[in-house]
C-alpha positions in Angstrom: 2.2 39.7 -3.2 4.0 38.3 -0.1 2.1 40.7 2.2 -1.2 39.8 0.6 -0.7 36.1 1.3 0.6 36.8 4.8 -2.4 38.9 5.7 -4.8 36.3 4.4 -3.7 33.8 7.1 -4.3 30.1 7.0 -7.1 28.3 5.1 -9.9 26.9 7.2 -12.6 24.6 5.9 -15.3 27.1 6.3 -14.0 28.7 3.1 -14.8 26.9 -0.2 -12.0 25.8 -2.5 -11.6 27.1 -6.0 -10.3 24.6 -8.6 -7.3 26.1 -10.5 -6.2 23.1 -12.6 -7.1 19.6 -13.7 -4.1 17.5 -14.8 -4.6 13.9 -16.3 -2.2 11.5 -14.6 -3.2 8.1 -15.9 -6.3 6.4 -17.3 -9.3 7.5 -15.2 -7.0 9.4 -12.9 -6.4 13.2 -12.5 -4.9 15.7 -10.1 -7.2 18.5 -9.0 -5.5 21.6 -7.6 -7.3 24.2 -5.5 -6.6 27.6 -4.0 -8.3 29.5 -1.3 -10.2 32.5 -2.9 -9.1 34.6 0.0 -5.4 33.9 -0.7 -5.0 31.9 2.5 -2.2 29.4 2.8 -2.7 25.7 3.4 -1.1 24.0 6.4 -1.2 20.2 6.9 1.1 17.2 7.5 2.3 15.3 4.4 0.2 12.2 4.0 -3.1 13.8 5.4 -6.4 13.8 3.6 -9.3 16.1 2.6 -13.0 15.3 2.4 -14.7 16.9 -0.5 -18.5 17.6 -0.9 -19.2 16.6 -4.5 -22.4 17.1 -6.5 -24.2 13.8 -7.1 -27.5 14.0 -8.9 -29.8 11.2 -7.8 -28.1 10.7 -4.4 -29.8 11.7 -1.1 -29.2 15.4 -0.6 -27.7 15.7 -4.1 -24.2 15.4 -2.8 -21.7 12.7 -1.7 -18.7 13.2 0.6 -15.5 11.5 -0.5 -12.1 11.4 1.2 -8.9 11.9 -0.8 -5.3 11.9 0.3 -3.5 15.2 -0.4 -0.8 14.5 -3.1 0.8 18.0 -2.9 3.3 19.0 -0.2 2.8 21.5 2.6 6.1 23.0 1.6 4.1 24.5 -1.3 1.3 26.2 0.7 -0.4 28.4 -1.9 -2.4 25.5 -3.4 -3.6 22.1 -2.4 -3.9 19.1 -4.7 -5.7 15.7 -4.5 -5.2 13.0 -7.0 -8.2 10.7 -7.6 -8.7 7.5 -9.6 -12.2 6.5 -10.6 -13.2 2.9 -10.1 -16.1 1.2 -12.0 -18.6 2.1 -9.2 -17.2 5.6 -8.5 -19.8 8.4 -8.1 -17.8 11.3 -6.7 -14.6 10.8 -8.5 -16.4 10.1 -11.8 -18.3 13.4 -11.4 -15.0 15.3 -10.9 -13.3 13.7 -13.9 -16.3 14.5 -16.1 -17.3 17.9 -14.8 -14.8 19.7 -12.5 -13.1 22.6 -14.2 -10.9 25.5 -13.2 -13.0 28.3 -11.6 -15.5 26.0 -10.0 -15.8 25.9 -6.2 -16.3 23.1 -3.8 -16.8 22.6 0.0 -14.1 20.7 1.8 -13.5 19.4 5.3 -10.0 18.9 6.8 -7.1 18.4 6.4 -7.0 15.4 8.8 -5.4 12.1 9.3 -2.5 10.4 11.2 -0.6 8.8 8.3 2.5 11.0 8.0 6.2 10.8 8.6 6.4 14.4 9.8 7.2 13.4 13.3 9.3 10.4 12.5 13.0 10.3 13.5 13.9 7.6 11.0 16.7 8.3 8.6 15.7 5.5 6.1 12.3 4.9 4.7 10.5 2.2 2.6 7.4 3.5 0.9 5.2 0.7 -0.5 2.0 1.5 -2.4 -0.4 0.2 -4.9 -2.5 2.2 -7.4 -3.7 5.6 -6.0 -2.2 4.6 -2.7 0.9 6.4 -4.1 -0.6 9.8 -3.2 0.6 10.1 0.4 4.0 8.8 -0.5 4.3 11.5 -3.2 3.4 14.1 -0.6 5.9 12.9 2.0 8.7 12.5 -0.6 8.1 15.9 -2.1 8.1 17.5 1.3 11.4 15.9 2.2 12.8 16.9 -1.2 11.7 20.6 -0.8 13.1 20.8 2.7 16.5 19.7 1.4 16.6 16.5 3.5 19.3 13.9 2.7 16.9 11.4 1.2 17.2 7.7 1.8 13.9 6.3 0.4 13.1 3.1 -1.4 9.9 4.0 -3.2 7.9 1.0 -4.4 4.7 1.3 -6.4 2.6 -1.5 -7.8 0.2 -1.0 -10.7 -1.7 -3.0 -13.3 0.3 -1.7 -16.2 3.2 0.8 -16.7 0.8 3.3 -18.2 -1.2 3.3 -14.9 1.8 4.3 -12.7 0.7 7.6 -11.3 3.4 10.3 -11.0 6.0 8.1 -12.8 7.6 10.9 -14.8 7.7 13.3 -11.9 9.3 10.7 -9.6 11.8 9.7 -12.3 12.8 13.4 -12.6 13.3 13.7 -8.9 15.3 10.4 -8.7 17.5 11.6 -11.6 18.7 14.5 -9.3 19.4 12.6 -6.1 21.0 9.2 -5.4 18.7 8.9 -2.3 15.4 8.2 -4.1 15.4 4.6 -5.3 12.4 3.9 -7.5 11.0 0.4 -7.9 7.9 -0.2 -10.0 5.9 -3.5 -10.2 3.3 -4.2 -12.8 0.9 -7.1 -13.3 1.3 -7.0 -17.1 3.0 -4.8 -19.7 1.2 -2.4 -22.0 0.6 -3.8 -25.5 3.6 -3.3 -27.9 5.7 -1.6 -25.1 8.4 -3.9 -23.6 8.6 -3.8 -19.8 12.0 -4.7 -18.3 11.1 -4.0 -14.6 9.5 -6.2 -12.0 6.3 -8.0 -13.0 3.8 -10.0 -11.0 2.5 -9.7 -7.5 4.6 -8.0 -4.9 6.2 -10.6 -2.6 9.0 -11.4 -0.2 11.5 -12.1 -3.0 10.9 -8.8 -4.6 11.2 -7.0 -1.3 14.6 -8.6 -0.6 15.8 -7.5 -4.1 14.4 -4.0 -4.0 15.4 -3.1 -0.4 18.0 -5.5 1.0 18.3 -3.4 4.1 14.5 -3.4 4.7 15.1 -4.3 8.4 16.7 -1.0 8.9 13.9 1.1 7.3 10.7 2.6 8.6 7.8 1.3 6.4 4.8 3.3 5.2 2.2 1.4 3.2 -0.9 2.4 1.4 -3.3 0.5 -1.0 -6.2 -1.9 -1.0 -6.7 -4.0 2.1 -5.5 -7.3 0.4 -2.4 -5.6 -0.8 -1.5 -4.2 2.6 -2.2 -7.6 4.2 0.3 -9.2 1.8 2.9 -6.5 2.6 2.5 -7.0 6.3 2.7 -10.8 6.0 5.8 -10.5 3.8 7.5 -8.2 6.4 6.5 -10.2 9.4 7.6 -13.5 7.8 11.1 -11.9 7.3 11.4 -10.9 10.9 10.6 -7.2 10.5 9.9 -5.2 13.6 6.2 -4.3 13.0 6.5 -1.4 15.4 8.2 0.4 12.5 5.3 -0.3 10.1 2.6 2.2 9.3 -0.4 1.9 6.9 -3.3 3.9 5.5 -6.1 2.4 3.5 -7.1 4.8 0.8 -10.6 3.4 1.3 -10.8 4.3 4.9 -8.3 6.8 6.2 -8.5 7.5 10.0 -8.5 10.8 11.9 -7.6 9.8 15.4 -5.8 7.0 17.2 -9.1 5.6 18.5 -10.2 5.1 14.8 -7.1 2.9 14.0 -8.4 -0.5 13.0 -7.1 -3.6 14.8 -5.0 -5.7 12.5 -6.1 -9.3 12.8 -3.0 -10.7 11.2 -1.9 -14.2 12.3 1.1 -13.9 14.6 2.9 -17.2 14.9 4.2 -18.2 18.3 7.1 -20.5 19.2 5.3 -21.4 22.4 2.0 -22.4 20.8 1.7 -26.1 19.9 0.2 -27.5 16.8 -0.2 -31.0 15.4 0.2 -32.3 11.9 -1.2 -35.7 10.9 0.3 -37.0 7.7 -2.7 -39.2 6.7 -1.2 -41.3 3.9 1.8 -42.3 6.1 -0.3 -42.3 9.3 2.4 -40.3 11.1 1.7 -37.5 13.6 4.1 -34.7 14.3 3.9 -32.4 17.4 5.3 -29.1 16.4 5.3 -25.4 17.2 3.3 -22.9 15.1 6.5 -21.5 13.8 7.5 -24.8 12.2 6.6 -25.3 8.5 4.8 -28.4 7.2 7.9 -29.2 5.2 10.2 -29.1 8.2 7.8 -31.2 10.3 7.7 -33.9 7.6 11.5 -34.1 7.4 11.7 -34.3 11.2 9.5 -37.5 11.2 11.4 -39.0 8.3 8.9 -38.2 5.5 9.9 -36.8 2.1 8.0 -34.0 0.5 9.8 -33.0 -2.7 10.9 -29.4 -2.5 13.0 -26.9 -4.5 13.3 -23.3 -3.6 11.9 -23.6 0.0 10.6 -20.0 -0.4 7.1 -20.4 -2.0 8.2 -19.8 -5.6 8.7 -23.1 -7.5 5.6 -25.0 -6.3 7.5 -28.3 -6.0 6.2 -28.9 -2.4 2.5 -28.6 -3.2 0.5 -31.0 -1.1 -3.2 -31.5 -0.3 -4.5 -30.3 3.1 -7.5 -32.5 4.1 -8.5 -30.6 7.2 -7.4 -27.8 9.6 -5.9 -24.4 9.0 -2.4 -23.2 8.0 -0.9 -19.8 7.7 0.7 -19.7 4.2 2.8 -16.8 2.9 3.9 -17.8 -0.6 5.7 -16.0 -3.4 3.6 -17.0 -6.4 4.2 -20.7 -6.4 0.6 -21.7 -6.1 -2.6 -20.6 -7.8 -5.8 -19.3 -6.2 -7.6 -22.2 -7.7 -5.3 -24.7 -6.1 -5.6 -22.9 -2.7 -9.4 -23.0 -3.0 -9.1 -26.8 -3.7 -7.3 -27.3 -0.5 -3.6 -27.4 -1.7 -0.8 -25.7 0.2 2.9 -25.2 -0.3 4.6 -27.2 2.5 7.7 -25.0 2.6 5.8 -21.8 3.6 2.8 -23.1 5.5 2.6 -23.1 9.3 0.0 -25.2 11.1 -2.6 -23.6 13.2 -4.0 -26.2 15.7 -4.5 -29.7 14.2 -3.9 -30.1 10.5 -4.2 -33.2 8.3 -2.0 -33.5 5.2 -2.2 -36.1 2.5 1.4 -37.3 2.6 
């Protein structure tokens, strides 16, 4: 058998893939494993992706091409696995969940992608994901596990409910056999009639500090929807993390080359950039730096804005912004409706240009 696989060489995407198993993982989510009919082995970097050509009746050409991160590890080269979750508007993934069975063959392109820790020299990692963004983290973690590396990984995954945490049992099994894999799950709400004692709510700075107190020493890999990754970046940047050690991959748009990497248009506050806050009710104006908060500016000019936690949690310092822009990174202390109505939390809002506050 060994000689057979050695003689077959390495799989290239000119050869179709044959499905060998379909394993349900969570609601509307399954892992699809493939082999090369020739017996060829798969080589790729953990975290890379495949593009599948999927039948799509009614679509132009009768097919769609969809990209999926490989959830298996290159340390297990005889098969390759992608894990896919169908959304309400899914076409390709929905077809696979409803129709793909062992024995069926599909065309594939790849593997490709830059999102991988294979060339990293870091000793400590922080993997942060949401939903099916967990797939590259599973590949990287499994690869390090199989290679016998001395793991030091804080593995955070966010899901709507506990039942929707992909790979939960497999990860718990791995974590039960090494002290170096520290699992942290965050859910928006518990499953009915099943108590949840873990983290609940939206991932934020407070959770990060509790889950990984040494986050400043870790290399961060993040994958999930764009708003989620933006929130993670803002949380890290607001805590002084060196963003040179941050890497991300959107499961909606993985990239193949450095030139394809999107420019992150995050707000970067600058000590040397001036701003101005006009406290309209008191008719007081404060000249400040962008890095000063509205709360600090008010105190410096003798105004009192009630406050509690000073970390964007309690909501005590909520004030109305009449005009201008602020950069606010809160931890759940204000609702989206209040933000839409013009309210901010003074303790975690930084002025951009000229701002008018009703204080």
